[in-house]
C-alpha positions, 0 to 999 in steps of 0.5 A: 864944089857946086852943089845942087839946085832943085827947083820945084817947079821941076820937082816930081812933089806932090804934098797932102795937106790930110794924114793917110788913112791907114797910117799909123804911126808919124814916120807914115803919116809925114813921108807920105804928106810931104811926097818922100814915099809913096805906097805901091802893094802892102809892105811895098814902097816907092822912094820918090826924088826928095826920099830917095835923096834921103835914103842916098843920104843915110846910105853914104855915112853908112858907107863912110864908116864901113869903108873907114874900118877896112870893110869892102863893098860887094854886091850879091844877087837877091835872087839866091838858091836854096841849096845853102838855106837848107845846108844851115835848115834856115830853109825851114826855119824862117817859114812863111816869112821867106819868099820862095819861088821856082823857075821854069825847069823846077829849081827852087829859089828865095828872095834873100832875108839875109845873106849869111850862107851867100858870104860863106860861100863866097869867102870859101871860093875866094880865100884859101890860106889864113894869110887870107885872113881877117877879112869884112865884106858888106854889101847895101842891098835890098832885102825881103820878107814875107811879113804877115802884116806889113804896117807903119809904112815902111818901118815894117815893108816886105822889101827894105834896104839893108847894110849888111856885113860879114867878119870873117877870123881865124880865131875867137879873139880876131872875131872879138876885133872884128866886132868891136870895130863894128860897134865903134863904127855903128855908134859914129853912124848913128852919131852922124845921123843924128839919132837919139839911140840905146846900145843894149843886150840882145839874145842871138836866138836864130842867128845863133853865136856867143854875143850880140847887142842891139841899136835901138832907137826910142820913139813910141811907134817902135816894136821893140820894148828895152829895159834900162837901170838908172842907178847903173845905166844896164840896158837890154832888150827885154828878150835879154833881161835875166833874173837872179833868184835868192836861194831857198833856206834848206830848213824852210824846205824841210818844214813845207807840209806834203802836197794837200789837194784841195777841191777848187771848182770852176777855177779854170784861170789863175784869177779865179783860183786866188779869188776861190783860196783868198792867196795872191796870184803870186802864191799859185804857179801857172804852167802854160802848154806848148808844143816845141817841134811837136813835143808837149812841153809846159812852161812854168811861171808865177801865177801873177806874171805871163810868159813872153811868147816873143822871149820863149821863142827867140830862147827856143830857135829854130824850133817851132813853137805853138800853142797847145790845141783841142786836138793835142787835149783830146790826144793827150787825155792825161792833160786836163785844161785848166788844172795842169800841174808838174807834180807827177807829170814832169818828164812824163806827159811833157818836158817841164820849162821854168822861170828861175823864179821857181826855184828849187824849195819854192811851194806852190799851188797848182793844178792837181791833174784833175777836174776841179782839184788844185793842190798846194805845197807843190814844192819843185826839187821836191815833188817835181823837177824843172828840165831847163830854166829859162827867163821867159816872163813878161819884164815889168816895169820895176823889176830888179837889174840883173847887174845892180839890182836897182828898179828896171824901166822900160821904153819902146824903141825901133832896132836900126841895128843888130851886131852877132858873133855868130862863131862857127855855125855856117862855117860848120853847116858849108865846111868854111876852112882855110889852111892854118900857119901849121899847114892843117885846115882850120875853121873860120870864124863869123860875125854878122853886123846889120843896119836897117838904112830904109828903116832909119829914115823912117826912125829919124822921122820918128824922133825929130818931127814935130807937129808942122812936119819933118824936121831932118838933120842936116847930115841927111836932109834932102838939102841944106836949104830950102828958099821959099819965094814969097811973093812976084816975080821980083822974089821969085827972080831974087830966090833963084839967083840966091839959090844959084849962089849957094848952090855955087858955094857948095850948099845944096838948095831946094827952091820953091818957085812954083808959080800960081802957088800961095806965100801960105802953102808955100810955108806949109810945104816947107815946114812938112818938108823938113829942110833945116834951115828956110830961106824966105825972099818976100816983102823985105827983098826990095830993100835987100832983106831976107828971113832966115829961119831954123826949121827945127828951133823955129827962131828967125831974123831978118838979115841982109842978102850978102850977110844972109848968104855968108851965115848960110854957107858957114851954117852948111860948114858948122854952125848957126844959120843966124848967128854972124859969129859962125 
C-alpha cells in the first residue's frame, strides 16, 4: 500500500537552533526545537504536524493491543456532571486538581481527570445479567488536571492524552484474569514502542483496590523514584517499599531502665539533640506532627530517617494530610514544639502512627513534652503504643530488599502506565449490580488501567535522544526515511523521484526539498527531527549514488540508487538499512 510522502517545502515546520528559555528536560527542549509541539498556555500544548504523527503512532499501537485482548473502544465526554463524583467522594478528594465549572443554569460540572464513575454508570445502564460479563471498555481521550505547577513540557501538563480502560467481572477470579490480560497487553505495547521500562509494585492510594502495578520508564527527568534489587529482581515504587523488622528479645526489654528525663536546652532538632548528647541520630525518635482531616496526628520514625510526605499521603488517602501550623500549636498547648514525645500523649492528645522500625520493645530518646527537656529509655509497647504502623520513611540506597534482604538501589523514572484491581469500590458507590446465575443481584468487580499516551511520547524522547536531537524508534517515528536533497536542481529532482518511489513501496517519507536552505541546515534539521534513516542525495547523484545513514548509530554508507531503494524498503519491513542482505 502506498505511504505518505511529505515534502518539507509544504510542511508547517519551524525548527529552532536554541533551547526554549523555560525548557527543563530533554523532551521539552527537543520537541519544541524540532517543531513537534508549541506551548499555548501553562501546561497546555499544541501538537504540530510532525508531533501529531508521532502521537497517532503511539495511539495506534495502544489501540491495536487493546483490541487484541477483546477490549471495546468507546468515547465518553470530557465534560462530566458533578453527581457521580460526589457519590464516590472524589469531587472533594481531588481538591484543587479538579477543573470545575458551572453552566448558565447553575449546574456544576468537571473536566474529567479519569472516568471510573462514568464507565461504571455506562455498564450499569447497558449490562443487566451475568451473561453480559466479562466486558472490557476503553477510550483514548484528553484528560484534565489543574496542576499547581505545570512543567517539563508535555510530561506534566494540565491537558493530556490518555488511554483509560476498565474491566467488569462477576468474580474476583474474573478480575484477576482481566488484570493479567491488561498486564500482558501493556508489556507488548511498551516493547513495540521501543521503550526501556520496568514493572514495579505500587500502592493503590485514593484509587482503592487490592493490587496495583506501575510501568515506569527510567529517565533522569522522571518524577517517580523506584527501588530495585539486583540480587532477586524485585522492584517497586518507593511508596510501596515495605520494611521487615526482626522482633526484639523480651529479655532485652526487661533490662531497660525506667524513663529518665534529660535537661537538653536549645535542642529542638534531631541534629542539635544528637550533638548535645553525643549519640547517633538513629538512637532518637523523631515525631512529625500533621493533621489528618483536621485531627492532630503524630508520625514516629527513627531520627536518622525522613518522613516521605508523598508516601504518607498515599497511605492515608483519601483523607487530607497537612503539616501542623502555628495556630495548631496555639490551640494545643500540651504540644511543645521541638520536644514532643509519644509517652503519655499517644492516644490522648494525638493519634500515633509509626514506621515499622519503631517496633514493640525498641528503646528511644525522644521529647519529654516539656520545653528544653528530652527523655531516654522510652520503650515502645511499655511507655507508649502505636495506633497504626505505616512504611513512611524516605527509602535510601542500601536499604534491605523486602523479598531477599539484598541491598536496594534507587533510580528516577517516568510513570507511563498504571493498572489497578479496583474491586467493588465504585460499584458499591454507584450500585452496579447484575442478575447473577442464581437469579439474585450480584455486585460487579472492576479493574482500572491507564496509559499516558502523550506522556509516552515525552518518555521516548527522553530515553532515545542524543546530542544532535531526537532519535525515534521506527514504530512511532513521523516517517521511516528522511530524504535530504543536498545540492542544486539535479539533487532535488532525484530526491523527489526517490521519495515517490519509496512511498509507492509503502515507505513513509519526509523529503527535504526546501529551496534556499543550505545543506548544513538540512543535515542539522534531519538530526534534530530524528527519523530513523536518512537518505542523502548529494554530490554522488550525478554518478547514480546516494548515502544511507542510520540516525541512531551514525553509520553511513554509499550505495547505487537501486540498491539503496531495495535496502530502505527491506529496512522498513525489518532489517538493517545498510545491510545488502537485509
